[in-house]
N, C-alpha and C positions, 0 to 999 in steps of 0.2 A: 489484533485482537483483547485492546483497549474497545475498539469501536464495534467489534462484531461484540463486548460484555455490556456495552453501554445499552445498546441500541435491545439484545437480550434481557434485560433486565429493565426497561422503559415499560410504563404503563401501555395498555391498548389506547391507541386512538391517538398516541405521540407522534408528532410533527419532525420528521429528522430531512436535515439539507448535508451529505455528506460528500466531500474532497476529498476520495482517492480514486482507487483503479475502480474502472468501471465494473469489471466481474464481481466485483466484493455486492456492489450496492446490488447491481442483478439478484445477485444470492439471497443479498438481506432484503430488499424488495415480496425477493419467491417467499422466503420462508416465517415473514413478518407481515403476512394480507391483512391483516386489523393494525401498524402503522403507515404514517403516513413518510414514504421515506423517496426524497429526491437526488438524481447527484447533483451537488453543488456548481460546477457550468457544465452541461451537457452537453453546449459548442467548441467547446477546447479540445486542442487533442489531445487524444485518449492514446495512450499505450495497451498498443491492439499487438504487442508479444507478452505482455506482464504472463499471461499463464504458459509462456511455456516452461518456465521454471520448471519445473520439475525436481525431487526430490534424487534423482539421480545427478541430475546436472549439479545440484549444491555439492554432492559430494565428491562429485569431479573434481571441481573446483578444491572445497576444502582439502583431498585430496594432494591437488597440489599445491596447495601450501603450507602444508604440514611437511614437503621437502625443500620445502623454498624457494617452488618453483613459484611468479606471478602471471597467471593467464590471466587475457584479457581487457587487462588495466586501463581504464580511462584514466588523462588527465586532464586535466584544465585548469583553469588560471586560478592565484594564488584568492580574489578575493573572491572568485565563484563559488570554488570551495570550501570558506571561511561561509559567503550565505547559507550556501547548503549544509553544513557541519550545523547551522542556526537553526535551518527550517525543520531538520530530522530531529533534532531536541528538541523542538516545540511539539513535533505529532508526536513522540514516546512522552512526550507529561504526560499529553490529555490521559 
């Protein structure tokens, strides 16, 4: 939401290079034809399944967590987890 708000609030003619999910960048381009918006790394591997995350799936996950049941857990080594947490914190701080 921070990225969307920043682009929404920016002046016409502003230029953006955004590093996030490709569908969000495409939607921002469609909604803001008066702004120059680019995917930061268009040649990189994009998450092609991000748009498969639907509210019903999130509800299922949260319902299971509320029951103490962990579903679809991904486990990584501690160093990867530490670096991933740092990246998420930096993204959310923007």
